[in-house]
C-alpha positions as CSV (number, residue, x, y, z in Angstrom):
1,M,7.4,4.3,-15.6
2,T,10.3,6.4,-14.5
3,V,13.9,5.1,-14.6
4,P,15.4,5.1,-11.2
5,P,18.8,6.8,-10.9
6,R,21.9,4.5,-10.8
7,D,23.8,6.3,-8.0
8,T,25.9,3.8,-6.0
9,D,26.9,6.5,-3.5
10,T,24.1,6.3,-1.0
11,G,24.8,9.8,0.5
12,A,24.8,11.4,-3.0
13,L,21.5,9.6,-3.8
14,Y,19.8,10.9,-0.7
15,D,21.3,14.4,-1.1
16,R,19.8,14.5,-4.6
17,F,16.3,13.4,-3.6
18,A,16.1,14.6,0.0
19,T,13.1,16.9,-0.4
20,R,11.0,14.0,-1.8
21,W,11.4,12.1,1.5
22,Q,10.4,15.1,3.6
23,R,7.0,14.5,5.3
24,R,5.1,14.9,8.5
25,A,2.6,12.1,7.9
26,P,2.8,8.6,6.2
27,S,3.2,8.9,2.4
28,S,5.3,6.1,0.9
29,L,4.3,2.4,0.9
30,S,6.7,1.5,3.7
31,D,5.4,4.3,5.9
32,F,2.2,2.2,6.0
33,T,3.5,-1.4,5.7
34,G,6.9,-1.1,7.4
35,R,7.4,1.7,9.9
36,P,4.4,1.1,12.1
37,A,5.6,-2.4,12.8
38,V,9.0,-1.1,13.8
39,F,7.4,1.3,16.3
40,D,5.4,-1.6,17.7
41,L,8.6,-3.6,18.2
42,C,10.2,-0.7,19.9
43,G,7.5,-0.9,22.6
44,D,7.2,1.7,25.3
45,V,10.0,4.1,24.7
46,S,9.2,6.4,27.6
47,G,12.4,8.0,28.9
48,L,14.7,5.8,26.8
49,A,17.9,7.0,25.3
50,I,17.6,6.1,21.6
51,I,20.0,6.2,18.6
52,D,18.2,6.3,15.2
53,L,20.6,5.0,12.6
54,G,20.1,6.2,9.0
55,C,17.5,8.7,10.4
56,G,17.0,10.5,7.0
57,E,15.0,13.7,7.4
58,G,14.0,12.6,10.9
59,Y,10.6,11.0,10.4
60,C,11.2,8.1,12.8
61,S,13.1,10.2,15.3
62,R,10.2,12.6,15.5
63,E,7.7,9.8,16.0
64,L,9.9,8.2,18.8
65,A,10.1,11.6,20.5
66,A,6.3,12.0,20.3
67,R,6.0,8.6,21.9
68,G,7.9,9.8,25.0
69,A,11.6,9.0,24.3
70,G,13.9,10.6,26.8
71,S,16.5,11.5,24.1
72,V,17.0,10.7,20.4
73,I,20.2,11.1,18.4
74,G,19.8,10.7,14.7
75,V,22.8,9.6,12.6
76,E,22.5,10.1,8.8
77,L,25.0,9.8,5.9
78,S,23.3,12.4,3.7
79,E,24.3,16.0,4.5
80,R,21.1,17.3,2.9
81,M,18.9,14.9,4.9
82,V,20.5,16.1,8.1
83,A,19.9,19.7,7.2
84,L,16.2,18.9,6.6
85,A,15.9,17.1,9.9
86,R,17.5,20.0,11.7
87,E,15.0,22.4,10.0
88,Q,12.1,20.3,11.3
89,E,13.6,20.2,14.8
90,Q,14.0,24.0,14.7
91,A,10.3,24.3,13.9
92,L,9.0,21.7,16.3
93,G,11.5,21.9,19.2
94,Q,11.4,18.3,20.3
95,G,14.9,18.3,21.6
96,L,16.2,16.0,18.9
97,Q,19.9,15.9,17.9
98,Y,21.1,15.0,14.4
99,R,24.5,14.5,13.1
100,Q,26.1,13.4,9.8
101,G,27.8,10.1,10.2
102,D,28.5,6.6,9.1
103,V,26.5,3.8,10.8
104,T,29.6,1.5,10.4
105,A,31.7,3.8,12.6
106,L,29.7,5.5,15.3
107,S,31.7,8.3,17.0
108,D,29.9,8.3,20.4
109,S,32.3,5.8,21.9
110,D,31.1,6.6,25.5
111,A,27.4,6.8,24.7
112,R,25.2,4.1,26.0
113,F,21.7,3.7,24.5
114,D,18.7,1.8,25.6
115,L,17.4,1.3,22.1
116,A,19.0,1.4,18.6
117,V,16.7,1.7,15.7
118,A,17.6,1.3,12.0
119,V,14.7,1.6,9.5
120,F,15.6,0.5,5.9
121,V,19.3,1.2,6.3
122,Y,21.0,-2.2,5.9
123,N,19.6,-2.7,2.4
124,Y,22.2,0.0,1.3
125,L,25.1,-1.8,3.0
126,D,27.0,-4.9,1.8
127,V,27.5,-7.8,4.1
128,A,30.8,-6.6,5.5
129,Q,29.5,-3.1,6.2
130,M,26.4,-4.5,7.9
131,R,28.6,-6.6,10.1
132,A,30.6,-3.6,11.1
133,S,27.4,-1.6,11.9
134,F,25.9,-4.4,14.0
135,A,29.2,-4.6,16.0
136,E,28.9,-0.8,16.6
137,V,25.3,-1.2,17.7
138,H,26.3,-3.9,20.1
139,R,29.1,-1.6,21.4
140,V,26.9,1.4,22.1
141,L,23.8,-0.5,23.5
142,R,23.5,-0.9,27.3
143,P,23.2,-4.5,28.5
144,G,19.5,-5.3,28.3
145,G,19.0,-2.7,25.6
146,H,17.3,-3.6,22.3
147,F,18.2,-3.3,18.6
148,V,15.2,-3.0,16.2
149,F,15.7,-2.8,12.4
150,S,13.8,-3.3,9.2
151,V,14.9,-4.3,5.7
152,P,13.2,-5.3,2.5
153,H,12.2,-8.9,2.9
154,P,15.1,-11.0,1.4
155,A,12.6,-12.9,-0.8
156,F,10.6,-9.9,-2.1
157,A,12.7,-8.9,-5.1
158,F,12.7,-12.4,-6.4
159,L,8.9,-12.7,-6.2
160,R,8.3,-9.3,-7.9
161,G,11.3,-8.2,-9.9
162,R,9.5,-6.4,-12.7
163,P,9.3,-2.6,-12.7
164,A,5.8,-1.7,-11.5
165,P,4.3,0.4,-8.7
166,P,4.2,0.6,-5.7
167,F,7.4,-1.2,-5.0
168,Y,10.0,-3.2,-6.8
169,F,13.7,-4.0,-7.2
170,E,15.3,-5.0,-10.5
171,V,17.1,-8.2,-10.0
172,A,17.5,-9.2,-13.7
173,D,18.5,-12.9,-13.9
174,G,19.9,-13.0,-10.4
175,G,18.7,-15.7,-7.9
176,Y,18.3,-15.6,-4.2
177,F,21.7,-17.1,-3.6
178,S,23.6,-16.0,-6.7
179,A,22.6,-12.3,-6.3
180,R,23.9,-12.2,-2.7
181,D,25.9,-9.0,-1.9
182,Q,25.0,-7.4,-5.2
183,R,23.3,-4.0,-5.5
184,H,19.9,-3.7,-7.1
185,H,18.0,-0.6,-8.0
186,G,14.3,0.0,-7.5
187,E,11.6,2.4,-6.6
188,I,9.0,2.7,-3.8
189,F,6.0,4.9,-4.5
190,R,4.0,7.4,-2.5
191,R,0.2,7.4,-2.5
192,D,0.2,10.5,-4.7
193,G,1.8,8.4,-7.4
194,T,5.3,9.8,-7.2
195,A,8.3,7.5,-6.9
196,L,11.3,7.4,-4.6
197,P,14.6,5.7,-5.8
198,V,15.7,2.9,-3.5
199,Q,18.5,0.3,-3.5
200,M,19.0,-3.1,-2.1
201,V,22.3,-4.9,-1.6
202,H,20.8,-8.3,-1.4
203,K,21.4,-10.4,1.7
204,T,20.0,-13.8,2.7
205,L,18.2,-14.4,5.9
206,S,21.2,-16.2,7.3
207,D,23.4,-13.1,6.5
208,Y,21.3,-11.1,9.0
209,T,21.3,-13.8,11.8
210,D,25.0,-14.6,11.3
211,A,25.9,-10.9,11.5
212,L,24.0,-10.4,14.7
213,H,25.8,-13.4,16.2
214,V,29.3,-12.2,15.0
215,A,28.5,-8.8,16.5
216,G,28.0,-10.4,20.0
217,F,24.2,-10.7,20.2
218,R,23.3,-14.0,21.8
219,A,19.5,-13.7,22.3
220,L,17.1,-15.2,19.9
221,P,15.9,-12.5,17.5
222,E,12.2,-11.8,17.1
223,M,11.3,-11.5,13.4
224,R,8.2,-10.3,11.7
225,E,7.4,-10.7,8.1
226,L,5.5,-7.6,7.0
227,A,2.9,-7.4,4.3
228,V,-0.2,-5.5,3.1
229,T,-3.1,-5.9,5.6
230,A,-6.9,-5.7,5.2
231,E,-6.7,-2.3,6.8
232,H,-4.3,-1.1,4.0
233,L,-6.6,-2.4,1.3
234,A,-9.6,-0.7,2.9
235,L,-7.7,2.5,2.9
236,D,-6.5,2.4,-0.7
237,R,-7.1,-0.8,-2.6
238,D,-5.7,0.5,-5.9
239,F,-2.4,1.5,-4.3
240,F,-1.8,-1.6,-2.0
241,A,-3.4,-4.4,-4.0
242,P,-0.5,-4.9,-6.5
243,V,1.8,-6.1,-3.7
244,A,-0.9,-7.8,-1.5
245,D,0.0,-11.3,-0.3
246,L,3.7,-10.7,-0.8
247,P,6.4,-10.5,2.0
248,L,7.4,-6.9,1.7
249,H,9.7,-6.2,4.7
250,L,11.4,-8.0,7.5
251,A,11.5,-6.4,11.0
252,V,13.8,-7.7,13.7
253,R,14.2,-7.1,17.4
254,I,17.0,-8.5,19.5
255,R,18.1,-7.9,23.1
256,R,21.7,-7.2,23.9
């Protein structure tokens, strides 16, 4: 078992491991158990103006473009990740734009998007930062637009806190409420057996719903608890079985 790095600077962490995240096809656990559900919640994106928050090396931006998005702007904290995303865009020519930036302070003050997507971003932010980001999302979304995001399921780490593939967070002796707003380190694995360092600043379910309300969202959020499916087990039982029947991720969609 590898020891995950203890970087608390998210940008530095992803600069350091950027090339491990680079892919054209699903590879890590969450590429199978998390991201497809996010794309499903996005619905028909044909012609939509989309902002992809915490876009990484562009995996989700490229998929949204392939599904017919009118435009996609990716915002990413890691300079190295942005460089990799731009390299892919240069090769594929999908018309995607990427910029280095902070999801708590979006610079496109006049931009209006139909859809904002944030895939496993808010697990790196504390409660105050998440609230700031949600407020920015509300600001840049057009009325009637949607916000779709995914995070590790708030209960997951407390059901499986021991270091073991293919996914874990170390929560030590922390509890669901007592560990709130604390940073925990972990790893998520790819099907080839290699590990990717990840982090979770733990937030309760009510932290997410309260933050949406404070940001100005008034609609009832649609929430999906994501887990290993029978199809995943049929694909690779050895890889997926250790986390079967556990709530791995939470995906949320809300209308502005």
